[in-house]
DONUVEX-113446 format. One line per 8 residues: number of its first residue (from 1); their letters; for each residue x, y, z of C-alpha. Coordinates in pm, 1 decimal. Layout:
BEGIN
NUM) a) X/Y/Z  ...
//
This chain:
BEGIN
1) msivveap) 2507.1/-696.1/8197.0  2267.7/-593.9/8381.2  2425.1/-572.2/8717.8  2729.9/-415.4/8525.7  2533.4/-78.8/8386.0  2316.3/-58.5/8749.3  2652.3/-81.7/8971.4  2798.1/313.5/8888.4
9) aknllata) 2451.9/438.3/8870.2  2403.2/297.5/9271.7  2750.7/429.9/9335.5  2687.5/790.9/9161.7  2358.0/785.0/9374.4  2530.7/732.0/9693.4  2773.2/961.8/9628.5  2545.7/1224.5/9515.3
17) aaavtvvl) 2335.9/1169.4/9926.4  2614.0/1185.3/10068.8  2737.0/1536.5/9955.1  2355.3/1644.2/10006.0  2457.9/1506.0/10373.7  2759.4/1688.1/10421.5  2636.9/1997.4/10248.7  2366.4/2008.5/10522.1
25) wassfvai) 2489.8/1929.9/10830.0  2793.3/2157.2/10754.7  2498.3/2434.3/10730.7  2401.7/2321.2/11064.9  2748.0/2478.3/11237.0  2593.3/2778.5/11130.5  2246.9/2741.6/11223.2  2324.9/2643.3/11603.2
33) rhggreis) 2541.2/2945.1/11589.1  2276.9/3186.7/11556.0  1979.9/2921.6/11745.8  2207.6/2812.2/12002.2  2219.9/3251.1/12132.3  1857.4/3264.9/12277.1  1790.9/2880.1/12324.9  1992.1/2681.0/12571.8
41) agalslar) 2117.1/2321.6/12488.1  1873.6/2106.3/12564.2  1579.2/2323.7/12430.2  1791.2/2356.9/12105.9  1817.8/1993.0/12100.4  1427.5/1894.6/12147.3  1342.9/2167.2/11911.5  1517.2/2009.5/11630.0
49) ltvgsvll) 1429.5/1663.5/11680.1  1077.1/1737.2/11708.2  1073.9/1928.2/11403.1  1250.2/1615.2/11230.2  1042.8/1346.0/11336.7  731.5/1545.3/11233.8  833.4/1630.3/10887.5  922.4/1302.0/10843.7
57) gvfllirr) 614.6/1173.9/10998.6  421.6/1329.5/10749.3  686.9/1219.4/10474.6  550.4/860.6/10574.1  193.3/904.7/10573.4  191.9/1015.5/10231.6  397.7/802.1/10115.3  217.2/472.6/10266.8
65) rqqpaerq) -127.6/590.5/10165.0  85.1/594.6/9819.6  216.9/289.3/9815.4  42.0/62.2/10092.4  190.7/-237.4/9925.2  553.2/-108.9/10100.9  452.7/-110.7/10452.8  724.0/-198.6/10688.9
73) wpakrdwi) 741.2/-195.0/11055.3  1081.3/-321.2/11241.9  1091.9/-694.7/11334.7  1164.2/-755.8/11785.6  1547.5/-808.1/11676.1  1553.0/-457.5/11514.2  1453.1/-299.3/11835.2  1783.7/-252.9/12030.9
81) pllafgll) 2009.4/-120.5/11738.5  1697.4/135.8/11681.2  1702.1/225.2/12030.4  2073.8/244.8/12061.1  2070.9/439.5/11745.3  1812.8/669.5/11870.5  1949.0/748.0/12220.9  2259.2/770.5/12152.1
89) wfgvynlt) 2288.7/946.3/11766.8  2032.9/1183.4/11803.6  1972.2/1255.8/12172.0  2308.7/1180.9/12376.6  2517.4/1344.2/12025.7  2233.6/1639.8/11997.6  2269.3/1723.9/12367.5  2698.5/1658.4/12444.4
97) lneaerrl) 2733.9/1869.1/12118.6  2542.6/2160.7/12180.9  2647.4/2170.2/12514.4  3041.7/2120.8/12441.4  3017.9/2443.8/12229.8  2918.4/2642.0/12520.7  3219.4/2524.6/12663.0  3496.1/2515.6/12352.4
105) dagtaaml) 3569.9/2725.9/12063.7  3503.9/2559.5/11718.3  3876.8/2454.8/11656.8  3878.8/2269.4/11932.2  3511.7/2110.5/11901.2  3539.4/2029.3/11557.7  3948.6/1843.8/11623.5  3772.5/1659.1/11861.8
113) ihiaplli) 3441.0/1554.7/11733.6  3593.4/1408.8/11428.4  3771.2/1106.4/11596.7  3424.1/966.5/11479.0  3494.4/914.7/11156.6  3797.2/691.8/11283.2  3592.9/529.1/11545.1  3326.3/409.2/11252.3
121) allagltl) 3620.7/283.3/11056.4  3746.7/58.5/11353.5  3368.5/7.6/11502.7  3302.9/-107.0/11111.9  3570.0/-351.4/11047.3  3553.5/-521.7/11416.1  3169.1/-541.1/11393.4  2987.2/-567.5/11054.1
129) gegfprpi) 3329.2/-750.4/10886.5  3413.6/-411.1/10679.6  3776.6/-503.0/10751.3  4010.1/-266.5/10693.4  4094.4/-153.4/10346.0  4384.3/81.8/10285.4  4237.9/365.4/10081.2  4001.5/395.6/10386.7
137) vlgslvaf) 4245.8/381.9/10631.2  4490.0/619.6/10437.8  4203.3/828.7/10355.3  4155.1/869.9/10714.9  4432.0/946.3/10840.3  4563.0/1229.7/10562.3  4178.0/1383.3/10671.3  4261.2/1367.4/11033.0
145) agvlvigi) 4542.0/1509.3/11033.7  4363.4/1827.6/10827.7  4100.9/1825.1/11123.6  4436.7/1866.9/11379.3  4568.8/2169.0/11194.2  4216.6/2326.7/11116.3  4185.2/2255.7/11546.0  4528.6/2426.3/11571.3
153) ststgrae) 4459.1/2725.0/11371.0  4161.4/2834.7/11508.7  4153.6/2714.6/11882.1  4233.5/2953.1/12187.5  4469.9/2712.2/12354.4  4214.1/2723.5/12661.8  3954.4/2410.3/12660.6  3776.1/2284.7/12979.6
161) twgvilcv) 3832.1/1932.5/13071.4  3436.2/1901.0/13093.8  3400.6/2050.0/12753.8  3652.1/1802.2/12601.1  3467.9/1474.4/12831.5  3152.1/1602.1/12628.0  3266.5/1659.6/12255.6  3455.4/1277.4/12318.1
169) taaisyav) 3139.9/1160.5/12442.0  2944.5/1344.7/12113.8  3192.6/1105.1/11890.4  3172.0/847.2/12073.3  2775.7/864.5/12050.2  2780.7/932.3/11717.6  3036.2/636.8/11560.8  2818.8/368.7/11790.7
177) gvvsqkpl) 2543.8/491.8/11667.7  2656.5/496.7/11304.1  2693.3/123.8/11326.9  2412.7/29.0/11463.6  2211.1/165.2/11222.5  2434.2/-14.3/10942.5  2214.3/-301.9/10937.9  1912.7/-154.5/10996.6
185) lsrlpaal) 1913.3/-36.4/10677.0  1939.4/-385.8/10493.2  1610.3/-459.8/10642.4  1400.0/-148.4/10647.1  1353.8/203.3/10430.5  1547.9/436.9/10497.5  1388.3/741.4/10599.8  1184.8/484.1/10825.7
193) vtwlgcti) 1449.8/439.7/11027.1  1550.9/794.4/11020.2  1230.9/856.8/11152.6  1198.6/622.8/11430.5  1591.0/716.9/11548.1  1479.5/1057.6/11541.2  1166.0/1049.8/11714.6  1341.4/835.6/12010.0
201) gaivclpf) 1594.1/1127.3/12015.2  1296.3/1368.2/12061.4  1166.2/1186.3/12332.8  1485.1/1121.6/12519.0  1465.1/1533.3/12478.0  1133.7/1582.9/12649.6  1220.3/1698.5/12992.6  1360.4/2046.6/12820.7
209) apqlihdl) 1023.2/2082.5/12705.5  929.3/2361.4/13024.6  1332.6/2553.6/12934.6  1234.0/2491.6/12567.9  843.5/2660.0/12597.6  1035.7/2924.2/12826.7  1327.8/3020.8/12555.2  1073.4/3043.9/12255.3
217) qsasgati) 899.0/3265.9/12444.9  1150.6/3531.9/12406.9  1338.1/3425.4/12105.9  1330.5/3629.8/11787.9  1165.8/3518.3/11434.7  1475.1/3469.8/11294.5  1603.8/3217.3/11561.7  1285.9/3028.5/11565.1
225) wwviylga) 1338.0/2992.4/11136.4  1679.9/2868.7/11204.8  1591.0/2618.1/11432.6  1299.8/2520.5/11201.6  1571.5/2454.4/10922.0  1764.1/2297.5/11173.6  1515.5/2058.0/11168.9  1403.0/2008.9/10849.4
233) fptalgft) 1736.6/2036.1/10640.3  2008.3/1916.4/10819.3  1829.7/1640.5/11016.5  1509.9/1521.0/10822.6  1653.9/1546.2/10471.4  2021.6/1541.1/10612.5  1995.5/1238.7/10785.1  1775.4/1033.1/10569.6
241) twafalrr) 2009.2/1102.1/10235.9  2281.1/981.8/10500.2  2067.6/603.1/10560.0  2021.6/601.6/10191.8  2419.9/653.8/10098.6  2482.2/389.5/10423.9  2301.7/182.5/10280.9  2472.0/183.0/9924.2
249) tsagalgt) 2825.5/141.3/10079.7  3077.8/95.4/10343.1  3019.8/240.7/10699.3  3413.7/324.2/10721.8  3412.8/472.4/10345.3  3111.0/701.3/10445.0  3199.2/828.0/10734.9  3523.8/940.9/10594.0
257) tvyavpvi) 3295.1/1186.0/10406.5  3225.9/1389.4/10632.0  3561.0/1484.2/10740.6  3477.6/1761.6/10433.8  3193.7/1916.2/10646.4  3448.1/2108.9/10860.3  3583.3/2248.7/10496.2  3227.4/2346.8/10402.9
265) aialgwlf) 3125.0/2466.1/10740.3  3458.1/2724.6/10677.4  3308.5/2825.7/10363.6  2997.1/2884.0/10542.8  3084.6/3034.1/10814.7  3254.6/3329.8/10574.4  2987.1/3384.9/10386.2  2679.9/3425.2/10668.0
273) ldetpall) 2865.1/3488.3/10963.7  3163.5/3656.0/10809.0  3426.3/3435.1/11024.7  3735.4/3511.8/10770.1  3914.1/3115.8/10786.8  4309.5/3142.3/10848.8  4519.8/3080.0/10583.6  4690.7/2760.3/10816.1
281) alaggtlc) 4301.6/2608.0/10807.3  4248.0/2650.7/10477.6  4582.5/2464.4/10431.4  4417.5/2172.0/10667.9  4105.7/2229.5/10485.8  4292.0/2072.1/10124.5  4372.8/1798.6/10388.3  4057.1/1683.1/10477.8
289) lagvaisr) 3963.2/1719.1/10057.6  4221.2/1484.4/9961.1  4194.3/1246.3/10231.1  3774.8/1200.5/10114.8  3941.2/1154.4/9805.5  4181.9/877.4/9871.9  3880.3/708.0/10096.6  3642.0/734.4/9803.3
297) rtrrssr) 3891.0/576.8/9566.3  3839.6/217.7/9483.0  4068.3/-114.5/9439.4  4032.4/-308.3/9095.4  3987.3/-615.3/9155.5  3791.8/-908.6/9000.9  3579.5/-1149.3/9194.8
//
């Protein structure tokens, strides 16, 4: 009886955590737009990941003092997926995406990056034994169609080859990072996995430290605050709520929810950047949300 009662509550918590992640990740596009005006791509990645790593480290230190019985550390078998998770998702993804957005317009970049949820569903089905549930496959295709519509409506029609390569690399790194992270969450706390991944990513970006110091010397106070926001909320909090949700659902189903990110990013861009979305982009956003809703449907079957 307790299992029947606890399952809906667990699903509700996972859905709430995923919603927080989607909103925070969408807001990061606004923050990157502001921060990227005065700070270069590599330096911005290092600053964001350093802030996130420090905040998560403080949180874990406080939690360890309050709950010493929960002390856990990765086993030897955990370090290979941890390194893949940190190097690819936190390191390579941030660097390639920031650099790609200097060469591509927002619509094209969003269209290419959102190849990732389809790759997540494919990789999770092949490597994690999640299979290919019909709602996830159908929802992914509908949502991806929405992303294509958004991309067409906002694209300038000019795409540099190197920018496209960087964006596709970011999408692949994103997908492989998620699939590498999923098994770790069954053995380790979500906050610890996120902190280790963030720290590994920050170490990867250390060669950009001189550039970061140079950029910060001339950056405005507003830019610095946007960088702190990036590290504190979309990174430290957003990746932790993502890990919390991923621990309680399949990678394929959760990956589909990020199709809502471009929709919210459009709304935030309209509010904070005075960027009015095209009507076709709104139609694409509706398709994205419909695809997410389809993917979240559960099949009624008794075990």
